[in-house]
Steps between C-alpha positions, in 0.01 A plus 500: 500500500587798286836519328621782729405301812711206384792733417468661843515159674805401295689824581435463872591129490840579342595734786586422860457860621178709514418707187313830518177568308680772298770252386238243405300765313808593291582136428147422384427836338186552712396744774585442871126490563464206258785324682307521828180379327676200347663407834159513674352275228791253525461475877126440449588202280744356755511681837846584635675484162639857508603674822498883522735714715660846501788357296266372227353166394642155568352179356467149646686303232318171561161667465624693198603174331161349586318789330729489195460122470121531513516771236727292276248215511227738382694655212443308175827351376422348158324644199200270560475618861521866391224452242273345763588780746422774246164349403403445863612851596320681218172306518475494880605858580407677181717739291868512600794712391753304294798648685345411836470142374870503409585614852281230657666222299852655495524485120580750225238663280634312196450167685145604587425582135618154401282338767194701392496324162442170679244664729301617197511153348376336822219754542386467138418133560249615764357769266673774699736777389791684662475877446793739550411866529792729582678214679190411701410135453146366526304189395204564273214251454194346661505475878379141466809414295730671751361287784537181298856592412589562866362153576707330230810696605466380858466139382807526277708644787405214732683169536351225281237743372319466832379802697453459875340727758835617636603617152172690462546673836854604404387636163197697626607689809226589746248246369400223740500197270397270786183707547421466128549124515293456820219717362476304174504162677244611757260633237549195278403277792196718574381481137597130460762559232803280432844595365833315463828630644644627170182687408472644851854637485428648158180665625682646803771640274243669274321638807825638643594670173150647462502640856849648451401664171177650636683628812741683272225657290503263201149370431361299211273703275501271198218248516544156349226323306205380704537134584232240433628309802449779757242402763351676802637250754863561399435876484362494855807306621735745327324803653519350851879453462547845347317669790752349742788622279353852479451522876851372582701693240292820471436461125203483265445251215305641204235295314742380231745373764219322686403324175859402425550367853182294459641353178824416680306299757284330238802395293692354794245357742186287498191455713434153361490200727682254274327206665166609349628532141485182289539400135120508475456858623834670419358626169256729684784648709738575212270542198478315169800665330746430783366147540561423131843668507609281794377191316697599190820552702469156661445340156816675375704368793392149406545541123841664499667386824336168584392648834165384634338774710141380478461443875185680627675672793770645272243619245300689764803680644638570154172659388498725806865596440429592137209717613720691749771532237256664255376733775859613558540556127174696484626739767860486371625386840706193423618318810873497584636148551816491715590149381482562124874470434526191719213324320636593159847369586410192705177382333554582131261239360213605724577864425498428127156339532385818675644712215286302255198569720581872500517498120155337480360758746637778279348352184162437662468822702759743363659520848879483528633326812838598643756258646358535852151393394648216292683381812171493695353270234813286539422480876169331418655264248783401733262426785290274277798317353636417846190287553556305179784269597463185290658158470735633231716642779517166683741213450417129510668261744485126559580330832718190503422318825482120518171420669506446873156519659363850407836684520506600132146642510571700816813638334296601194241675719768698688670617180173583324392711796835678536559576129142517368558834326820408309509119460262222395565143619458292185512161670679260735759257361602184686736343243821664370419383144199735510727796576678463165173504303295771671459846343555747785704803607625368836544176688467507880653179629526339843799289393805522273443401139726242339487672162526870418161656424427727203356769727612653834464278806459616860577242768278530810451304818188279531375730775554831328667782696561875453834447326328269251237763433768765441682269258178436306420873492846581363468228234161634394639851460795374293268302273261791455786736423647256250161453334451874469854542370455231234166639385650848500796390284275305261279804450795734446663260252173479309449877492847652462678424171831628369320725250310660791811602696722805445748724681482863384778758536296803391271698727160539324193641675221286644273528196782398267583196717135390491485560125818300428393207716143494366631510143732206571209294634288598203765401241549163671125430483423527871262799497268696274495862383316635808740355759727805538204732553352262761834488688509880511140509623583258782805701604295821498252355752781421747872490433641153428838605643605344831816675614772437240302250290177516303254230387286661226208294368153541355180497705351198327668171412396441140831488313594245232782342701630512857847642565720736702714757321810594707697824462793580730605866481861587576385860543174540698189637332271743685171320554251743653667599830769232515801373304466154348782267390299183428180473295301176471213538253236228543254373241260214567264287301168454680549123517824541695393773740556270799876542436461873565372425852791266571773731365404862553517513878816290558691694233395830658592381850846391381578821314377737770816407696779728365767231550296250297438755227872575470569128453233471230636806318829313442331241276632494142259246352148363542635179653714688752205726585280194571773333710548808720127558553441133583788494746357807675148354523534359852 
């Protein structure tokens, strides 16, 4: 609603008697004719809101409050909301008067001027500019960049960075998003193309923005570089979808927009039947360069993270993913990943492996991958690692059961079957003297022991029941947790020394923190001259900050010694877009890289909880720091 319409509703709502059009005109400093126009428009929004009689106008107060409440929910309240509103308003509807914008948002001109500085900064990152000519604001730049920016803005406004169809429909009035979705799916089925849910949603969003822009007279006239990947089959599919869009929405795509839409499809979908692609023939699908790049990445995972990804099925899918990734880069249409933040926070080790892969891609191809594309690589790694559960996660148990027919063997079979994925039965003991000598994690006994054992004992009935199984399961979990906790403490004690721990009162910037910590490691003989530069390179690929803590480290693990340098900051330091109060700088010798795998993720998972982080920040020494972290590692 316009400012005067809202003022009109408020004046009528404050009065219990009818008010004439002349009185309302004087109050609002407008003509009586405008009063009648505004009242007609208000009643169109919500019929029956304002009643007209010879005495004047009388408002239904409940309906008035409903309209005002709806309007309040649409008016941006914070500076961030106003910046998003301004950008959306100016790009979508074209040039707008600055004073009209002030009226729409109910702010002063001085507040608007302050907000415009942030608007300019946001637009500059998308290679766009905000022009102001005689208080008329407009966005200047390539149409392609404007559409991309609208897409990113919609993602950032959505909960968990995830855009759904309802949000699209709300943002682009008059565009049938369901029709767009149904058309794409129908044509994909006709042309035997496959697309995942995230990529489909992204393609629908781009289609919706494109249709909205063309409907409003904004067409793309700047052609991108011709793509080596563009093929006639994808072009034919794109044209068949576009024809449906043109017919339904009364628009016309030009040749450049047809090409760009084709590239969108090519970078997000595939016509491959994955069952027909094997290790033997994948090279012909992806080409020699991509095949060798995928091989190099898998070798790096093994060399630097002790992660074996040599399985044929993983290699095939990884090759195909790398090919699609490079197609997206070629057309500059990187794919938005709605789970990026979640993966970065909850799977830090896997994400860090993916960051290393992104760095190799950049060095080999010159292509920079953003956080969303890095997270997609992490998807592939995580899926492969889930299949690699090994005996190192299992505990060993021995059964103490004096022989009686085949009871002990049947008991062993039941337990082996029930706990096959977390416990190995090391043997059956029939004499208590054997219990004292055996090397095991757990004793499962059918009778009370005369002497106390050195390891936990679970007493079960000869014919095992559900309660017995629950008791065994609980014991296994306690043992595994204790094992992890002991290994965790041992590693921390080995890596964190008094000379590598400090609490700082000053508030330096991020670069100075990295410099100070790298210099300390260098003077103590942990790292070489190039370490600081390598840490900065790693942080530039993807921020090493996780909320209020940061874990800076180099890409490769080739330092002289292994250690963790701890800095607690009493005043937070700005680290990219967040404020950090704890910095843990890691350096690893290649022979001890396995420790990185065992420490990086649990430390990150502990510190991502704000309550845990606050406890850790109270540490005054290396020993206290280790004690707190170990206690929290449950």
